[in-house]
PDB file of N, CA, C, O and CB in Angstrom:
ATOM      1  N   UNK A   1      38.567 -67.986 -11.282  1.00  0.00           N
ATOM      2  CA  UNK A   1      37.636 -67.097 -11.763  1.00  0.00           C
ATOM      3  C   UNK A   1      36.454 -67.107 -11.441  1.00  0.00           C
ATOM      4  O   UNK A   1      35.642 -66.339 -11.957  1.00  0.00           O
ATOM      5  CB  UNK A   1      37.582 -67.093 -12.828  1.00  0.00           C
ATOM      6  N   UNK A   2      36.040 -68.267 -10.227  1.00  0.00           N
ATOM      7  CA  UNK A   2      34.778 -67.907 -10.158  1.00  0.00           C
ATOM      8  C   UNK A   2      34.724 -66.877  -8.491  1.00  0.00           C
ATOM      9  O   UNK A   2      33.635 -66.463  -8.092  1.00  0.00           O
ATOM     10  CB  UNK A   2      33.783 -69.483 -10.276  1.00  0.00           C
ATOM     11  N   UNK A   3      35.904 -66.621  -7.769  1.00  0.00           N
ATOM     12  CA  UNK A   3      36.291 -66.338  -6.987  1.00  0.00           C
ATOM     13  C   UNK A   3      36.444 -64.734  -7.380  1.00  0.00           C
ATOM     14  O   UNK A   3      35.851 -63.872  -6.731  1.00  0.00           O
ATOM     15  CB  UNK A   3      37.224 -67.202  -6.667  1.00  0.00           C
ATOM     16  N   UNK A   4      37.085 -64.497  -8.227  1.00  0.00           N
ATOM     17  CA  UNK A   4      37.241 -63.405  -8.650  1.00  0.00           C
ATOM     18  C   UNK A   4      36.191 -61.954  -9.302  1.00  0.00           C
ATOM     19  O   UNK A   4      36.495 -60.769  -9.441  1.00  0.00           O
ATOM     20  CB  UNK A   4      37.954 -63.888  -9.338  1.00  0.00           C
ATOM     21  N   UNK A   5      34.828 -62.732  -9.604  1.00  0.00           N
ATOM     22  CA  UNK A   5      33.517 -62.500 -10.110  1.00  0.00           C
ATOM     23  C   UNK A   5      32.596 -62.256  -8.869  1.00  0.00           C
ATOM     24  O   UNK A   5      31.624 -61.527  -9.065  1.00  0.00           O
ATOM     25  CB  UNK A   5      33.031 -63.720 -11.007  1.00  0.00           C
ATOM     26  N   UNK A   6      32.747 -62.688  -7.824  1.00  0.00           N
ATOM     27  CA  UNK A   6      32.603 -63.343  -6.832  1.00  0.00           C
ATOM     28  C   UNK A   6      32.136 -62.134  -5.656  1.00  0.00           C
ATOM     29  O   UNK A   6      31.118 -61.707  -5.112  1.00  0.00           O
ATOM     30  CB  UNK A   6      33.921 -64.197  -6.625  1.00  0.00           C
ATOM     31  N   UNK A   7      33.215 -61.970  -5.670  1.00  0.00           N
ATOM     32  CA  UNK A   7      33.987 -60.715  -4.657  1.00  0.00           C
ATOM     33  C   UNK A   7      33.766 -59.434  -4.940  1.00  0.00           C
ATOM     34  O   UNK A   7      33.896 -58.573  -4.071  1.00  0.00           O
ATOM     35  CB  UNK A   7      35.507 -60.691  -4.665  1.00  0.00           C
ATOM     36  N   UNK A   8      33.425 -59.162  -6.125  1.00  0.00           N
ATOM     37  CA  UNK A   8      33.111 -58.017  -6.275  1.00  0.00           C
ATOM     38  C   UNK A   8      31.843 -57.532  -6.468  1.00  0.00           C
ATOM     39  O   UNK A   8      31.465 -56.361  -6.507  1.00  0.00           O
ATOM     40  CB  UNK A   8      33.704 -57.705  -7.013  1.00  0.00           C
ATOM     41  N   UNK A   9      31.088 -58.779  -6.610  1.00  0.00           N
ATOM     42  CA  UNK A   9      29.886 -58.590  -6.832  1.00  0.00           C
ATOM     43  C   UNK A   9      29.276 -58.543  -5.310  1.00  0.00           C
ATOM     44  O   UNK A   9      28.269 -57.877  -5.071  1.00  0.00           O
ATOM     45  CB  UNK A   9      29.360 -59.653  -7.815  1.00  0.00           C
ATOM     46  N   UNK A  10      29.998 -59.343  -4.237  1.00  0.00           N
ATOM     47  CA  UNK A  10      29.637 -59.364  -2.599  1.00  0.00           C
ATOM     48  C   UNK A  10      30.089 -58.025  -2.191  1.00  0.00           C
ATOM     49  O   UNK A  10      29.346 -57.646  -1.286  1.00  0.00           O
ATOM     50  CB  UNK A  10      30.469 -60.618  -1.614  1.00  0.00           C
ATOM     51  N   UNK A  11      30.709 -57.417  -2.380  1.00  0.00           N
ATOM     52  CA  UNK A  11      31.692 -56.289  -2.540  1.00  0.00           C
ATOM     53  C   UNK A  11      30.656 -55.077  -2.889  1.00  0.00           C
ATOM     54  O   UNK A  11      30.500 -54.340  -1.916  1.00  0.00           O
ATOM     55  CB  UNK A  11      32.928 -56.601  -3.817  1.00  0.00           C
ATOM     56  N   UNK A  12      30.131 -54.808  -3.700  1.00  0.00           N
ATOM     57  CA  UNK A  12      29.023 -54.323  -4.554  1.00  0.00           C
ATOM     58  C   UNK A  12      27.934 -54.559  -3.482  1.00  0.00           C
ATOM     59  O   UNK A  12      27.718 -53.520  -2.860  1.00  0.00           O
ATOM     60  CB  UNK A  12      28.797 -55.155  -6.078  1.00  0.00           C
ATOM     61  N   UNK A  13      27.214 -55.558  -3.093  1.00  0.00           N
ATOM     62  CA  UNK A  13      25.959 -55.898  -2.436  1.00  0.00           C
ATOM     63  C   UNK A  13      26.035 -55.133  -1.101  1.00  0.00           C
ATOM     64  O   UNK A  13      25.061 -54.497  -0.700  1.00  0.00           O
ATOM     65  CB  UNK A  13      25.763 -57.510  -2.239  1.00  0.00           C
ATOM     66  N   UNK A  14      27.381 -55.202  -0.302  1.00  0.00           N
ATOM     67  CA  UNK A  14      27.067 -54.546   0.639  1.00  0.00           C
ATOM     68  C   UNK A  14      27.427 -53.309   0.415  1.00  0.00           C
ATOM     69  O   UNK A  14      26.874 -52.502   1.163  1.00  0.00           O
ATOM     70  CB  UNK A  14      27.459 -54.999   1.658  1.00  0.00           C
ATOM     71  N   UNK A  15      28.104 -52.904  -0.294  1.00  0.00           N
ATOM     72  CA  UNK A  15      28.062 -51.098  -0.172  1.00  0.00           C
ATOM     73  C   UNK A  15      26.889 -50.679  -0.455  1.00  0.00           C
ATOM     74  O   UNK A  15      26.319 -49.797   0.187  1.00  0.00           O
ATOM     75  CB  UNK A  15      29.000 -50.209  -1.173  1.00  0.00           C
ATOM     76  N   UNK A  16      26.519 -51.137  -1.224  1.00  0.00           N
ATOM     77  CA  UNK A  16      24.782 -50.589  -1.580  1.00  0.00           C
ATOM     78  C   UNK A  16      23.909 -50.539  -0.897  1.00  0.00           C
ATOM     79  O   UNK A  16      23.027 -49.680  -0.902  1.00  0.00           O
ATOM     80  CB  UNK A  16      24.038 -51.177  -2.381  1.00  0.00           C
ATOM     81  N   UNK A  17      24.058 -51.862   0.118  1.00  0.00           N
ATOM     82  CA  UNK A  17      23.014 -52.038   1.566  1.00  0.00           C
ATOM     83  C   UNK A  17      23.278 -51.318   2.942  1.00  0.00           C
ATOM     84  O   UNK A  17      22.819 -51.442   4.078  1.00  0.00           O
ATOM     85  CB  UNK A  17      23.027 -53.589   2.056  1.00  0.00           C
ATOM     86  N   UNK A  18      24.688 -50.110   2.048  1.00  0.00           N
ATOM     87  CA  UNK A  18      25.095 -49.289   3.554  1.00  0.00           C
ATOM     88  C   UNK A  18      24.589 -48.327   2.954  1.00  0.00           C
ATOM     89  O   UNK A  18      24.673 -47.445   3.807  1.00  0.00           O
ATOM     90  CB  UNK A  18      26.731 -49.040   4.263  1.00  0.00           C
ATOM     91  N   UNK A  19      24.289 -48.040   2.393  1.00  0.00           N
ATOM     92  CA  UNK A  19      24.515 -46.669   1.875  1.00  0.00           C
ATOM     93  C   UNK A  19      22.552 -45.920   2.629  1.00  0.00           C
ATOM     94  O   UNK A  19      21.454 -46.372   2.305  1.00  0.00           O
ATOM     95  CB  UNK A  19      24.877 -46.789  -0.495  1.00  0.00           C
ATOM     96  N   UNK A  20      22.786 -44.913   3.478  1.00  0.00           N
ATOM     97  CA  UNK A  20      21.318 -44.270   3.618  1.00  0.00           C
ATOM     98  C   UNK A  20      20.438 -43.426   2.205  1.00  0.00           C
ATOM     99  O   UNK A  20      20.672 -42.494   1.436  1.00  0.00           O
ATOM    100  CB  UNK A  20      21.559 -43.080   4.854  1.00  0.00           C
ATOM    101  N   UNK A  21      19.703 -44.086   2.373  1.00  0.00           N
ATOM    102  CA  UNK A  21      18.624 -43.535   1.417  1.00  0.00           C
ATOM    103  C   UNK A  21      17.507 -42.596   2.008  1.00  0.00           C
ATOM    104  O   UNK A  21      16.631 -43.010   2.767  1.00  0.00           O
ATOM    105  CB  UNK A  21      17.902 -44.723   0.787  1.00  0.00           C
ATOM    106  N   UNK A  22      17.630 -41.194   1.555  1.00  0.00           N
ATOM    107  CA  UNK A  22      17.005 -40.185   2.333  1.00  0.00           C
ATOM    108  C   UNK A  22      15.110 -40.290   2.424  1.00  0.00           C
ATOM    109  O   UNK A  22      14.263 -40.609   1.590  1.00  0.00           O
ATOM    110  CB  UNK A  22      17.572 -38.729   1.573  1.00  0.00           C
ATOM    111  N   UNK A  23      15.050 -39.944   3.550  1.00  0.00           N
ATOM    112  CA  UNK A  23      13.260 -40.621   3.944  1.00  0.00           C
ATOM    113  C   UNK A  23      12.454 -39.707   2.896  1.00  0.00           C
ATOM    114  O   UNK A  23      12.861 -38.630   2.462  1.00  0.00           O
ATOM    115  CB  UNK A  23      12.476 -40.221   6.004  1.00  0.00           C
ATOM    116  N   UNK A  24      11.410 -40.242   2.615  1.00  0.00           N
ATOM    117  CA  UNK A  24      10.787 -39.418   1.471  1.00  0.00           C
ATOM    118  C   UNK A  24       9.301 -38.890   2.499  1.00  0.00           C
ATOM    119  O   UNK A  24       8.384 -39.625   2.864  1.00  0.00           O
ATOM    120  CB  UNK A  24      10.390 -40.599  -0.255  1.00  0.00           C
ATOM    121  N   UNK A  25       9.468 -37.378   2.783  1.00  0.00           N
ATOM    122  CA  UNK A  25       8.291 -37.005   4.223  1.00  0.00           C
ATOM    123  C   UNK A  25       7.113 -36.512   3.030  1.00  0.00           C
ATOM    124  O   UNK A  25       7.248 -36.162   1.858  1.00  0.00           O
ATOM    125  CB  UNK A  25       8.932 -35.253   5.768  1.00  0.00           C
ATOM    126  N   UNK A  26       6.286 -36.615   3.639  1.00  0.00           N
ATOM    127  CA  UNK A  26       4.986 -36.645   2.916  1.00  0.00           C
ATOM    128  C   UNK A  26       4.629 -35.694   3.555  1.00  0.00           C
ATOM    129  O   UNK A  26       4.759 -35.869   4.767  1.00  0.00           O
ATOM    130  CB  UNK A  26       4.051 -37.811   2.887  1.00  0.00           C
ATOM    131  N   UNK A  27       3.824 -33.795   2.974  1.00  0.00           N
ATOM    132  CA  UNK A  27       3.650 -32.854   3.668  1.00  0.00           C
ATOM    133  C   UNK A  27       2.156 -33.193   3.621  1.00  0.00           C
ATOM    134  O   UNK A  27       1.826 -33.856   2.637  1.00  0.00           O
ATOM    135  CB  UNK A  27       4.247 -31.528   3.235  1.00  0.00           C
ATOM    136  N   UNK A  28       1.688 -33.037   4.039  1.00  0.00           N
ATOM    137  CA  UNK A  28       0.012 -32.709   3.614  1.00  0.00           C
ATOM    138  C   UNK A  28      -0.778 -31.688   3.539  1.00  0.00           C
ATOM    139  O   UNK A  28      -1.131 -31.041   4.525  1.00  0.00           O
ATOM    140  CB  UNK A  28      -0.753 -33.198   4.261  1.00  0.00           C
ATOM    141  N   UNK A  29      -1.196 -31.402   2.128  1.00  0.00           N
ATOM    142  CA  UNK A  29      -1.423 -30.170   1.513  1.00  0.00           C
ATOM    143  C   UNK A  29      -3.348 -29.799   1.897  1.00  0.00           C
ATOM    144  O   UNK A  29      -4.291 -30.573   1.738  1.00  0.00           O
ATOM    145  CB  UNK A  29      -0.921 -30.413  -0.377  1.00  0.00           C
ATOM    146  N   UNK A  30      -3.365 -28.760   2.276  1.00  0.00           N
ATOM    147  CA  UNK A  30      -5.121 -28.329   2.623  1.00  0.00           C
ATOM    148  C   UNK A  30      -5.366 -28.047   1.106  1.00  0.00           C
ATOM    149  O   UNK A  30      -4.811 -27.238   0.363  1.00  0.00           O
ATOM    150  CB  UNK A  30      -5.547 -26.635   3.867  1.00  0.00           C
ATOM    151  N   UNK A  31      -6.485 -29.067   0.833  1.00  0.00           N
ATOM    152  CA  UNK A  31      -7.499 -28.717  -0.117  1.00  0.00           C
ATOM    153  C   UNK A  31      -8.393 -27.119  -0.023  1.00  0.00           C
ATOM    154  O   UNK A  31      -8.735 -26.742   1.098  1.00  0.00           O
ATOM    155  CB  UNK A  31      -8.495 -29.933   0.052  1.00  0.00           C
ATOM    156  N   UNK A  32      -8.661 -26.422  -1.005  1.00  0.00           N
ATOM    157  CA  UNK A  32     -10.173 -25.386  -0.281  1.00  0.00           C
ATOM    158  C   UNK A  32     -11.338 -26.391  -0.258  1.00  0.00           C
ATOM    159  O   UNK A  32     -11.094 -27.499  -0.736  1.00  0.00           O
ATOM    160  CB  UNK A  32     -10.840 -23.783  -1.470  1.00  0.00           C
ATOM    161  N   UNK A  33     -12.470 -26.180   0.190  1.00  0.00           N
ATOM    162  CA  UNK A  33     -13.691 -26.684   0.713  1.00  0.00           C
ATOM    163  C   UNK A  33     -14.451 -25.867  -0.392  1.00  0.00           C
ATOM    164  O   UNK A  33     -13.999 -25.113  -1.253  1.00  0.00           O
ATOM    165  CB  UNK A  33     -14.050 -26.393   2.411  1.00  0.00           C
ATOM    166  N   UNK A  34     -15.841 -26.271  -0.088  1.00  0.00           N
ATOM    167  CA  UNK A  34     -16.322 -25.739  -1.013  1.00  0.00           C
ATOM    168  C   UNK A  34     -17.039 -24.062  -1.040  1.00  0.00           C
ATOM    169  O   UNK A  34     -17.593 -23.809   0.029  1.00  0.00           O
ATOM    170  CB  UNK A  34     -17.103 -26.723  -1.277  1.00  0.00           C
ATOM    171  N   UNK A  35     -17.086 -23.262  -1.763  1.00  0.00           N
ATOM    172  CA  UNK A  35     -17.571 -21.855  -1.676  1.00  0.00           C
ATOM    173  C   UNK A  35     -18.521 -21.393  -0.890  1.00  0.00           C
ATOM    174  O   UNK A  35     -19.451 -22.198  -0.916  1.00  0.00           O
ATOM    175  CB  UNK A  35     -17.954 -21.480  -2.700  1.00  0.00           C
ATOM    176  N   UNK A  36     -18.740 -20.544  -0.239  1.00  0.00           N
ATOM    177  CA  UNK A  36     -19.457 -19.963   0.629  1.00  0.00           C
ATOM    178  C   UNK A  36     -20.017 -19.135  -0.659  1.00  0.00           C
ATOM    179  O   UNK A  36     -19.582 -18.806  -1.762  1.00  0.00           O
ATOM    180  CB  UNK A  36     -18.707 -19.260   1.975  1.00  0.00           C
ATOM    181  N   UNK A  37     -21.756 -18.908   0.417  1.00  0.00           N
ATOM    182  CA  UNK A  37     -22.405 -17.834  -0.122  1.00  0.00           C
ATOM    183  C   UNK A  37     -21.992 -16.404  -0.540  1.00  0.00           C
ATOM    184  O   UNK A  37     -21.302 -15.846   0.313  1.00  0.00           O
ATOM    185  CB  UNK A  37     -23.185 -17.710   0.598  1.00  0.00           C
ATOM    186  N   UNK A  38     -22.248 -15.683  -1.645  1.00  0.00           N
ATOM    187  CA  UNK A  38     -21.797 -14.440  -2.168  1.00  0.00           C
ATOM    188  C   UNK A  38     -22.158 -13.340  -1.210  1.00  0.00           C
ATOM    189  O   UNK A  38     -23.368 -13.253  -1.005  1.00  0.00           O
ATOM    190  CB  UNK A  38     -22.376 -14.187  -3.533  1.00  0.00           C
ATOM    191  N   UNK A  39     -21.449 -12.539  -0.619  1.00  0.00           N
ATOM    192  CA  UNK A  39     -21.811 -11.405   0.161  1.00  0.00           C
ATOM    193  C   UNK A  39     -22.586 -10.345  -0.019  1.00  0.00           C
ATOM    194  O   UNK A  39     -22.500 -10.129  -1.228  1.00  0.00           O
ATOM    195  CB  UNK A  39     -20.998 -10.943   0.414  1.00  0.00           C
ATOM    196  N   UNK A  40     -23.304  -9.536   0.457  1.00  0.00           N
ATOM    197  CA  UNK A  40     -23.790  -7.837  -0.303  1.00  0.00           C
ATOM    198  C   UNK A  40     -22.919  -7.456  -1.018  1.00  0.00           C
ATOM    199  O   UNK A  40     -21.722  -7.652  -0.812  1.00  0.00           O
ATOM    200  CB  UNK A  40     -23.998  -6.490   0.621  1.00  0.00           C
ATOM    201  N   UNK A  41     -23.346  -6.921  -1.861  1.00  0.00           N
ATOM    202  CA  UNK A  41     -22.417  -5.645  -2.353  1.00  0.00           C
ATOM    203  C   UNK A  41     -21.928  -4.966  -2.211  1.00  0.00           C
ATOM    204  O   UNK A  41     -21.125  -5.270  -3.092  1.00  0.00           O
ATOM    205  CB  UNK A  41     -22.454  -5.070  -2.714  1.00  0.00           C
ATOM    206  N   UNK A  42     -21.362  -3.680  -1.653  1.00  0.00           N
ATOM    207  CA  UNK A  42     -20.755  -2.433  -1.443  1.00  0.00           C
ATOM    208  C   UNK A  42     -21.843  -1.615  -1.734  1.00  0.00           C
ATOM    209  O   UNK A  42     -22.872  -1.964  -2.313  1.00  0.00           O
ATOM    210  CB  UNK A  42     -19.511  -2.136  -2.246  1.00  0.00           C
ATOM    211  N   UNK A  43     -21.459  -0.079  -1.138  1.00  0.00           N
ATOM    212  CA  UNK A  43     -22.052   1.229  -1.523  1.00  0.00           C
ATOM    213  C   UNK A  43     -20.912   1.889  -2.626  1.00  0.00           C
ATOM    214  O   UNK A  43     -19.766   1.500  -2.852  1.00  0.00           O
ATOM    215  CB  UNK A  43     -22.313   2.252  -0.048  1.00  0.00           C
ATOM    216  N   UNK A  44     -21.581   2.902  -3.155  1.00  0.00           N
ATOM    217  CA  UNK A  44     -20.527   3.012  -4.295  1.00  0.00           C
ATOM    218  C   UNK A  44     -19.716   4.012  -4.125  1.00  0.00           C
ATOM    219  O   UNK A  44     -20.449   4.990  -4.273  1.00  0.00           O
ATOM    220  CB  UNK A  44     -21.042   3.178  -5.596  1.00  0.00           C
ATOM    221  N   UNK A  45     -18.603   4.409  -3.895  1.00  0.00           N
ATOM    222  CA  UNK A  45     -18.006   5.651  -3.577  1.00  0.00           C
ATOM    223  C   UNK A  45     -17.704   6.988  -4.085  1.00  0.00           C
ATOM    224  O   UNK A  45     -17.805   7.228  -5.288  1.00  0.00           O
ATOM    225  CB  UNK A  45     -17.214   5.402  -3.369  1.00  0.00           C
ATOM    226  N   UNK A  46     -17.340   7.868  -3.239  1.00  0.00           N
ATOM    227  CA  UNK A  46     -17.618   9.281  -3.555  1.00  0.00           C
ATOM    228  C   UNK A  46     -16.932   9.819  -5.276  1.00  0.00           C
ATOM    229  O   UNK A  46     -15.771   9.428  -5.400  1.00  0.00           O
ATOM    230  CB  UNK A  46     -16.830  10.198  -2.152  1.00  0.00           C
ATOM    231  N   UNK A  47     -17.232  10.265  -5.984  1.00  0.00           N
ATOM    232  CA  UNK A  47     -16.428  10.345  -7.438  1.00  0.00           C
ATOM    233  C   UNK A  47     -15.455  11.221  -7.337  1.00  0.00           C
ATOM    234  O   UNK A  47     -14.996  11.500  -8.445  1.00  0.00           O
ATOM    235  CB  UNK A  47     -17.243  10.788  -8.683  1.00  0.00           C
ATOM    236  N   UNK A  48     -14.665  12.081  -5.963  1.00  0.00           N
ATOM    237  CA  UNK A  48     -14.055  12.828  -5.916  1.00  0.00           C
ATOM    238  C   UNK A  48     -14.499  14.386  -6.965  1.00  0.00           C
ATOM    239  O   UNK A  48     -15.538  14.416  -7.625  1.00  0.00           O
ATOM    240  CB  UNK A  48     -12.970  12.048  -6.069  1.00  0.00           C
ATOM    241  N   UNK A  49     -13.502  15.564  -6.928  1.00  0.00           N
ATOM    242  CA  UNK A  49     -14.202  16.633  -7.117  1.00  0.00           C
ATOM    243  C   UNK A  49     -13.460  16.544  -8.909  1.00  0.00           C
ATOM    244  O   UNK A  49     -12.670  15.848  -9.547  1.00  0.00           O
ATOM    245  CB  UNK A  49     -13.874  18.101  -5.828  1.00  0.00           C
ATOM    246  N   UNK A  50     -14.300  17.693  -9.088  1.00  0.00           N
ATOM    247  CA  UNK A  50     -14.286  17.389 -11.165  1.00  0.00           C
ATOM    248  C   UNK A  50     -13.432  18.854 -11.420  1.00  0.00           C
ATOM    249  O   UNK A  50     -13.364  19.164 -12.609  1.00  0.00           O
ATOM    250  CB  UNK A  50     -16.559  17.456 -12.371  1.00  0.00           C
ATOM    251  N   UNK A  51     -12.882  19.639 -10.619  1.00  0.00           N
ATOM    252  CA  UNK A  51     -11.590  20.736 -10.810  1.00  0.00           C
ATOM    253  C   UNK A  51     -13.272  21.978 -10.972  1.00  0.00           C
ATOM    254  O   UNK A  51     -14.495  21.861 -11.037  1.00  0.00           O
ATOM    255  CB  UNK A  51      -9.983  20.378 -12.842  1.00  0.00           C
ATOM    256  N   UNK A  52     -12.300  22.985 -10.966  1.00  0.00           N
ATOM    257  CA  UNK A  52     -12.750  24.284 -11.624  1.00  0.00           C
ATOM    258  C   UNK A  52     -13.255  24.664 -12.770  1.00  0.00           C
ATOM    259  O   UNK A  52     -12.337  25.129 -13.446  1.00  0.00           O
ATOM    260  CB  UNK A  52     -12.009  24.923 -11.661  1.00  0.00           C
ATOM    261  N   UNK A  53     -13.749  24.683 -13.047  1.00  0.00           N
ATOM    262  CA  UNK A  53     -14.394  25.143 -14.377  1.00  0.00           C
ATOM    263  C   UNK A  53     -12.987  27.176 -14.615  1.00  0.00           C
ATOM    264  O   UNK A  53     -12.281  27.857 -13.872  1.00  0.00           O
ATOM    265  CB  UNK A  53     -17.031  25.485 -13.862  1.00  0.00           C
ATOM    266  N   UNK A  54     -13.376  27.179 -15.987  1.00  0.00           N
ATOM    267  CA  UNK A  54     -12.364  28.296 -16.032  1.00  0.00           C
ATOM    268  C   UNK A  54     -13.552  29.205 -16.564  1.00  0.00           C
ATOM    269  O   UNK A  54     -14.615  28.830 -17.059  1.00  0.00           O
ATOM    270  CB  UNK A  54     -10.825  28.095 -17.081  1.00  0.00           C
ATOM    271  N   UNK A  55     -13.035  30.683 -16.301  1.00  0.00           N
ATOM    272  CA  UNK A  55     -13.927  31.941 -17.472  1.00  0.00           C
ATOM    273  C   UNK A  55     -14.285  31.594 -18.415  1.00  0.00           C
ATOM    274  O   UNK A  55     -13.590  31.010 -19.247  1.00  0.00           O
ATOM    275  CB  UNK A  55     -13.313  33.089 -18.070  1.00  0.00           C
ATOM    276  N   UNK A  56     -15.768  31.936 -18.557  1.00  0.00           N
ATOM    277  CA  UNK A  56     -16.349  31.793 -20.070  1.00  0.00           C
ATOM    278  C   UNK A  56     -16.661  30.640 -19.917  1.00  0.00           C
ATOM    279  O   UNK A  56     -16.335  30.155 -21.000  1.00  0.00           O
ATOM    280  CB  UNK A  56     -15.482  32.009 -21.377  1.00  0.00           C
ATOM    281  N   UNK A  57     -17.354  29.286 -18.910  1.00  0.00           N
ATOM    282  CA  UNK A  57     -17.615  27.978 -19.191  1.00  0.00           C
ATOM    283  C   UNK A  57     -16.325  27.414 -19.548  1.00  0.00           C
ATOM    284  O   UNK A  57     -16.739  26.354 -20.016  1.00  0.00           O
ATOM    285  CB  UNK A  57     -18.639  27.805 -20.227  1.00  0.00           C
ATOM    286  N   UNK A  58     -15.206  27.357 -19.653  1.00  0.00           N
ATOM    287  CA  UNK A  58     -14.455  26.549 -20.007  1.00  0.00           C
ATOM    288  C   UNK A  58     -13.704  26.170 -19.264  1.00  0.00           C
ATOM    289  O   UNK A  58     -13.241  26.898 -18.386  1.00  0.00           O
ATOM    290  CB  UNK A  58     -14.007  26.776 -20.797  1.00  0.00           C
ATOM    291  N   UNK A  59     -13.349  24.811 -19.428  1.00  0.00           N
ATOM    292  CA  UNK A  59     -12.697  23.832 -18.433  1.00  0.00           C
ATOM    293  C   UNK A  59     -11.545  24.129 -18.666  1.00  0.00           C
ATOM    294  O   UNK A  59     -11.327  24.267 -19.869  1.00  0.00           O
ATOM    295  CB  UNK A  59     -12.911  22.359 -18.512  1.00  0.00           C
ATOM    296  N   UNK A  60     -10.479  24.329 -17.845  1.00  0.00           N
ATOM    297  CA  UNK A  60      -8.988  24.112 -17.840  1.00  0.00           C
ATOM    298  C   UNK A  60      -8.109  22.888 -17.258  1.00  0.00           C
ATOM    299  O   UNK A  60      -7.889  22.525 -16.103  1.00  0.00           O
ATOM    300  CB  UNK A  60      -8.547  25.153 -17.199  1.00  0.00           C
ATOM    301  N   UNK A  61      -7.744  22.453 -18.363  1.00  0.00           N
ATOM    302  CA  UNK A  61      -6.938  21.348 -18.328  1.00  0.00           C
ATOM    303  C   UNK A  61      -5.616  21.007 -17.918  1.00  0.00           C
ATOM    304  O   UNK A  61      -4.931  21.092 -18.937  1.00  0.00           O
ATOM    305  CB  UNK A  61      -6.938  21.070 -19.222  1.00  0.00           C
ATOM    306  N   UNK A  62      -4.838  20.638 -16.875  1.00  0.00           N
ATOM    307  CA  UNK A  62      -3.342  20.708 -16.451  1.00  0.00           C
ATOM    308  C   UNK A  62      -2.838  19.222 -16.590  1.00  0.00           C
ATOM    309  O   UNK A  62      -3.083  18.180 -15.982  1.00  0.00           O
ATOM    310  CB  UNK A  62      -3.127  21.305 -14.818  1.00  0.00           C
ATOM    311  N   UNK A  63      -1.965  19.595 -17.737  1.00  0.00           N
ATOM    312  CA  UNK A  63      -1.532  18.423 -18.481  1.00  0.00           C
ATOM    313  C   UNK A  63       0.128  18.163 -17.455  1.00  0.00           C
ATOM    314  O   UNK A  63       0.818  19.168 -17.283  1.00  0.00           O
ATOM    315  CB  UNK A  63      -1.370  18.877 -20.525  1.00  0.00           C
ATOM    316  N   UNK A  64       0.482  17.181 -17.025  1.00  0.00           N
ATOM    317  CA  UNK A  64       1.851  16.926 -16.186  1.00  0.00           C
ATOM    318  C   UNK A  64       2.556  16.351 -17.395  1.00  0.00           C
ATOM    319  O   UNK A  64       2.233  15.562 -18.283  1.00  0.00           O
ATOM    320  CB  UNK A  64       1.787  15.784 -14.701  1.00  0.00           C
ATOM    321  N   UNK A  65       4.309  17.472 -16.907  1.00  0.00           N
ATOM    322  CA  UNK A  65       5.034  17.399 -18.218  1.00  0.00           C
ATOM    323  C   UNK A  65       5.856  15.620 -17.987  1.00  0.00           C
ATOM    324  O   UNK A  65       6.030  14.909 -16.998  1.00  0.00           O
ATOM    325  CB  UNK A  65       6.370  19.045 -18.371  1.00  0.00           C
ATOM    326  N   UNK A  66       6.070  15.523 -18.955  1.00  0.00           N
ATOM    327  CA  UNK A  66       6.343  14.375 -19.722  1.00  0.00           C
ATOM    328  C   UNK A  66       7.709  13.925 -18.861  1.00  0.00           C
ATOM    329  O   UNK A  66       8.736  14.567 -18.642  1.00  0.00           O
ATOM    330  CB  UNK A  66       6.537  14.715 -21.466  1.00  0.00           C
ATOM    331  N   UNK A  67       7.253  12.335 -18.388  1.00  0.00           N
ATOM    332  CA  UNK A  67       8.417  11.762 -17.950  1.00  0.00           C
ATOM    333  C   UNK A  67       9.756  12.020 -18.678  1.00  0.00           C
ATOM    334  O   UNK A  67       9.843  12.118 -19.902  1.00  0.00           O
ATOM    335  CB  UNK A  67       8.177  10.461 -17.930  1.00  0.00           C
ATOM    336  N   UNK A  68      11.218  12.165 -17.461  1.00  0.00           N
ATOM    337  CA  UNK A  68      12.280  12.197 -18.606  1.00  0.00           C
ATOM    338  C   UNK A  68      13.285  11.023 -18.329  1.00  0.00           C
ATOM    339  O   UNK A  68      13.525  10.634 -17.186  1.00  0.00           O
ATOM    340  CB  UNK A  68      13.118  13.692 -18.661  1.00  0.00           C
ATOM    341  N   UNK A  69      13.907  10.436 -19.557  1.00  0.00           N
ATOM    342  CA  UNK A  69      14.478   9.486 -19.808  1.00  0.00           C
ATOM    343  C   UNK A  69      15.500   9.209 -18.409  1.00  0.00           C
ATOM    344  O   UNK A  69      16.188  10.127 -17.962  1.00  0.00           O
ATOM    345  CB  UNK A  69      15.064   9.710 -21.180  1.00  0.00           C
ATOM    346  N   UNK A  70      15.499   7.866 -17.810  1.00  0.00           N
ATOM    347  CA  UNK A  70      16.601   7.412 -16.989  1.00  0.00           C
ATOM    348  C   UNK A  70      17.916   7.498 -17.312  1.00  0.00           C
ATOM    349  O   UNK A  70      18.319   7.010 -18.367  1.00  0.00           O
ATOM    350  CB  UNK A  70      16.473   6.271 -16.752  1.00  0.00           C
ATOM    351  N   UNK A  71      18.797   8.169 -16.391  1.00  0.00           N
ATOM    352  CA  UNK A  71      20.247   8.119 -16.603  1.00  0.00           C
ATOM    353  C   UNK A  71      21.111   6.949 -16.169  1.00  0.00           C
ATOM    354  O   UNK A  71      22.325   6.968 -16.376  1.00  0.00           O
ATOM    355  CB  UNK A  71      20.760   9.197 -15.995  1.00  0.00           C
TER     356      UNK A  71
END
């Protein structure tokens, strides 16, 4: 009776000891340093063309057609 418990226990201990556990790889993570000084503000870009005014002082507005539904 004692051998029937002892032999499986020893066998289980040997099997578990033979298992190769994967190694844990520690990867260093770079942490950001302190914030540096703020740079100078850049110049404002050009605004682009405003369009050609229509006759009589009115402005012509061209509206693009509505997008069609996908097929």
